[in-house]
N, C-alpha and C positions, 0 to 999 in steps of 0.2 A: 648582409651576411655573406661571407666569402665561401665560395664553393670549395669543397675539400680537394678537388683536382688541382686547384691553384697552389696548394701546399706541397705538391710533389716536387722533389728536387731533380732537375734535369740531369745532373751528374750521377746521382744515385739511382734514379728510376730506370735507366737503360738496363735491359734484361741481364746482360752479362755482369755489369758492375753491381747490380742489385744481388745477383747470385754470389759474386765474390764476397760482398759484405755479409750476406746471409751465412755463408760457410764460416767466415771469420767470427760471426756472432755466436756460432756454436762452439768454437774452439779458440784458444788463446792465439794460435798461429797455425798456418798450414803451409806446406811446401808447394812449390810451383807445380810439380808433377801431380800432386793430389788435386789441386785446383783445376789443372788442365783436364784430367780424367773425369772429375766430378761434374764439370760443366761442359764437357765434350767440345773442347776448343783446340785450335792449333796453337803452337808455341807463339807465333807472331800475333795472333788475335789476343791471346791472354796477355802477352807483353804490352800491347798497346793499351788495353783497358787498365792494366795495373799502373801504367805510366800516367794515365788520366787521373786515377784515384790518388796516386802519390803526389802529383802536382797540386791536387786540391787539398792535400794534407789529411786524407782519409785513411791511408794505409802507410805502413813503413815496410821497406824491403831491406832484408839483410842477406848478404851473400857470404858464404863460408864453405867450409869443407866438413864432410863427415867421413872420416878416414881419408881416402884419396879422391873421393867423389865430391865434385862441386855441388852445392845445394843452395837454393834460393828459398828463403823463408819470408812469408808475408804475414803481417799482423795488422789489425785495425788499430788506429790511433784512438784516443779518447774522442776526438772530433768525429772520427769515422763511426764509432759506436753510437754517438749521439745522433749523427745523420741517419743511421739505419733506424734508430728508435723513432725519429721524427717521420721518416718515410713510412714505417709500419703504422704509426698512429694515423697519418693521413690516409693510407690505404684502408684502414679499419673504418675511418669516418666515411670514406667514399662507399665502401661496401654497405655500411649501415644505411646510408642515404638511399642507395639504389634499392635496397631491400625494404625500404619504407620505415626505417627506424630513425630517421634524422631529418 
C-alpha cells in the first residue's frame, strides 16, 4: 500500500503555488493584484511562482488593459484544476490516515 504522502505533487504542494491554485479553484480567474494581496506576496515572488505553474501547464496568464490600466489575469487550466483536485484528495487521505481513519 502506497503512503498518501507519496501522492503529493511537488509542483502543486508548495505553499504559495497551492494557495494560487486554491484561489483559482474558487473563481474562474483572478488578477495579479488580488493574488498578491490574498497570499501576502511581493510582485517578484508571485511572478516566479506563476511562472512555475505556467511552465507546468497548470495556469494560463493573460495580459491586457482595463481602460488605460494594465492588468494580468490568471486562470487555472483544466490540467491545473485536476492537479488541485488530486492534491486535495491526497491531503484528505493523509489527514484520514493520521487521524486513524485509514
